[in-house]
N, C-alpha and C positions, 0 to 999 in steps of 0.2 A: 124352242127350236129342237127339232128331232135330228141329232147328229148320228150319222151311220157309224157302226163299229169300225169299218175299215173304209175311209174315204180315198186312200191312194195306196195301191198295192204295187210294189216293186217286184217285177218277174224276170230274173236272170235266164236267159236262153243260151244254149250251147250251139245251136245250129245243126243239131242232130235230130233223129227220130224220137229221142226221149222228150223233146219239147212238146210233142202233141199231147202227152199225158198231163203236163202242167198246165198247159193252155186249156185243155177241157176242164180241168179242176177250177182254175181262176176264173174261167168264164161264168161257171155257175156261182161262185163266190161273189163275183162283181155284180152279176144280175140280182143276187139276193140283197146285197148291201148297197146297191147303187154306186159302187165303187169306180174310180178311174184306175186304169192300168197304165203302168210305166214299164215297158218291155226294155230290157237292157242285154247287151252282149258285150263282152270284153274282148277285143281284138288283142291277141297276144304274140302275133308273129314279130320277127325282127323289125320289119318296118314300122308296125304299130308301136313297138316298145321304143324305138329309137326316135321316130318322127312325131308320135302322139297324133294329135288333131291335124297335123300337116300332112300325114301319111295318106297316099292315094293309091296304095298297092291293089292289086287285083283282090286279094283277101279283104281288104277294108271296104272295097266298092261292093263285094258280094255280101259282106256282113250288112251293109246299109240296105241293100236290096231285100235281104231276107227279113230284117226288122220291119221295114215298110210293109212288105207282103203279110207278115204276121199281125201287125197293127191294122191294116186294112180289114183283114178277116175278123178281128174283134170289133171294129167299128160297125162293119155290116151287121153284126149282131146287137148294135145299139149300145156298145159299151165304149165310153170315151177312152181312147188309147193313145198315148204318145210312145215315143221310143228315144233311146239314147245309146250312143256307142262309147264304151270306155276303151282305154288303152293301157296295155301294160300287164301286170299281174292281177289275176281275177279277185283274189281275197280283198286286198286292200282297195281295189277300185269299186268293189261292191259296197264296201263300208262306207266309202266317201260318197257313193251315190245315195245310199240311205240317209246320210246327213243332208246332202244338197237338195233332195226331192221332198224331204219332209213326209215320207211315206209313213204308213201305220202298219204295215205288214210286209214282209219279205216272203214270197212263196217260190220255192226252188226245188228242183229235182236232186236226188242223191242216188248214187249207184252202189252204195255201200263201200267197203274198204278195198282199196286196190294196193293193199299191202305195202310194199316198198315205196311206191310213189307217195303215197299219204305220210310215211314215216319220214322220208327226205324232204318233201315239199309241203306237207299239210294239205288239207283240202279247202276249197273256198268255201264250202258250206260250213265247216267247223271254224273258220276264221270269222265268218259272218255272225254265226250265232254266239260266238264269244265276244264279240266286239260291239254289238248294238243293243240298245235298250227298248226294242220293240219286238213283238212276236215274229218268229221265223218258222214258217211252215216248210217241212221237209217231206217231200213226196218221193218215196223210194219208187224207182222204175225197174222194170225187168231188164235183163241184159239182152233180151230179144227185141227186135224192132217193136215199136207200138203199133 
């Protein structure tokens, strides 16, 4: 049996223009390896943190719509794509998603250091790469819109 190098790729999305660069990159990767994409966004507003999956705030509804829109774009290109919405702190939620999905690769954007914010809170990409036992692809994006 010829097993693809990356069967499932977890792709954290921010809901910003930076997502375009990682989606372009994983599209090519998925087409090359016949991979499934699992798009994820972590809702971290007060309602999402307090109510979790029970949250039905405007933010959470918009996050679901955004993930479905991105997934449809990938499916139109012939890439099997699902999505999930996490709730709370991005780092721990992404680590949990890696374990729950059984993905082979995490592909995410990074914006470099944001100095004090990274010192005080850490970054999701740093937490993921130090907490999982699979490859983590970090794609640096420009500060300008993609």
